[in-house]
N, C-alpha and C positions, 0 to 999 in steps of 0.2 A: 504494500500500500504506500502511495506517495502523498505527502502533504504539500499543498501549494500555500506558501506563506507570503504575506504581504505586510511589511512593517514600515511605519512612518518614522523615520529617524530624524530627530532634531537635537536631542541631547543624549549622549551615551556615556555613562560613568563620569559625568562631570565635564565632558568635552562638548562644547557647543559647536554646532555645524548648521549649515543651511538646511532647512527642512526638505526632505526628499523621500520618495518611496523606494523601497528595495524589495524586489520580488525574487523568489527562488523556490525551487521544488526540491524536496528532500524526503528521504524515507524516515520512518519513526526513529530509528536508532541514530541516524545522522542528526536529525532535529534535536533529539534529547542531548546528544553529545555537544552540539553547538550551544544550546541553552546553558548547559552545565559549565562549559568553558567561559561563556559570557559572565555568568554569575561569579565564578572563581576569579576571573580577571577584574571584575568590578570591585570585588572586595579588596584586592591589592590597590587598585587605583583610588578607591575611597580612602584608604589609609593615607595615601600620598596627598589627597585633596582635602584632608580634614581642615576645619576652620581654625586658622592660627590666630587671627585677630577678629574680634566682633566688628561688624560693619559700622556700628554706632553704639554710643553709650549715653546715658543721661547722667548729668552731674548737677550738684548744687554748689554755689560758691558764696562766700561771705566777704564782707568788707571789714577790714580790721579797724580802720579809723574813718568814720563817715565825715566827709567835708561838710562844713556848716552850710545850711540852706539847701542841701540836696536830699533826695529820697532815692533809695535803692529799689530795684525791681529784678525779677528773674525772667529771662527769656525761656519759653517753654520748648524750644526746639532742641533736638538731640545733637550731640557732637559726632561728626562723621569721621571715619578713619582717614587720616591725612598723611600718614607716613609710618615707616617702620625703621627700626635700628636693630642690628644684630650686635651682641656684645660677647666678648670673651670674658666670662664671669658675670656676676650680677651687675645690673645697670648702675648701681651706686658706686661701683669701681671705675666707671666711665671709660672702659676699654672698648670703645665702639670699633666695629670692623667695616672696612671698605669692601665693596664688591670686588670679585676677582675678574669678572667679565661683564661688559655692558654692550648690548646690541640693540639695534632699532630695525623694525620691519613693519610696513603698512600702518603707521600711526601708533604702534605699540613699542615699548621698550622692555628689555629683559635684563634684570640684574641677577647675576649668579654669584653666590657666596659659597665657598668651599671650606669645610671644617675638618679637623682631625677627629675622627670618630673615637669614642671611648677614652677621650683625653681626661686628665685629672681636672683641667680647667674647663668646665662645661660652657656650652654656648647658650645664651639667653636671647629671646626676642622681645623687643619693646614695641608696643603699638601706640602711636601718637594720634591724637584726635583734634579736630578743628575747634576753635573757640574755647579751649580749656588748656590748663597746664597739667591736667590729670593724664596719666598714661597707664597702660596695663603692661605687665611684663611676666614672662614665664620661661622656665628652663626647658630647652628642647630635649628630646630623648638622647641619651648618651650615644646611641648608634647613628645619629644624624651626621651625614657627611656632606650634604649639599642642600641649599635652598635656592629656588628661583622665584623671583618676584616679577610679575607681569604688570606693567604700568600702561595706562591709556593716556598717551600724550595729548589727546584732544580734549580731555576733561581735567579740569584743575580743582583741587580741594586745598584751600588755604595757600594758594600759590604754588602747589606741587602737583605733578601728574597723579591722577587717581590710581589707586591700587586695584587691579582687577583680580589677581589670584596670587596666592603664596603656596608654593609646593615644596615640600621637603622630603628627603629620603636619606 
């Protein structure tokens, strides 16, 4: 028995593509093998595509000394991811790392950072947000050897290209 399959592919395991239809005919065993392979592959890719920085955060800020005659208010908008920094060690040690490779293609830029996996001095990621001095930081897994950050050069957030994806392995 042959299965006639028609799939509309727009997003596959986190990869975005132009929507298109893919048609193929396959036997039951071949179709089951293909589905299993896709599921197994997506699990690996999902690990690589995990969310490293939240897209936005909500903060509250206070004024330490209110100028006479003024009234303070709070903007209700959230702060959008505006930049990242990789550190050798915790961010408070201020040992920020520069990318090893920078390329541009079709309005996107790719920064690639390479790390020594299982090093005693672990790599940290800091996520910086618009309209606040608050940042989020976390230690990357010890086995992390490389991170690639994709920037959209056509969209700016706080004067810097917006971050489209962060992928580490």
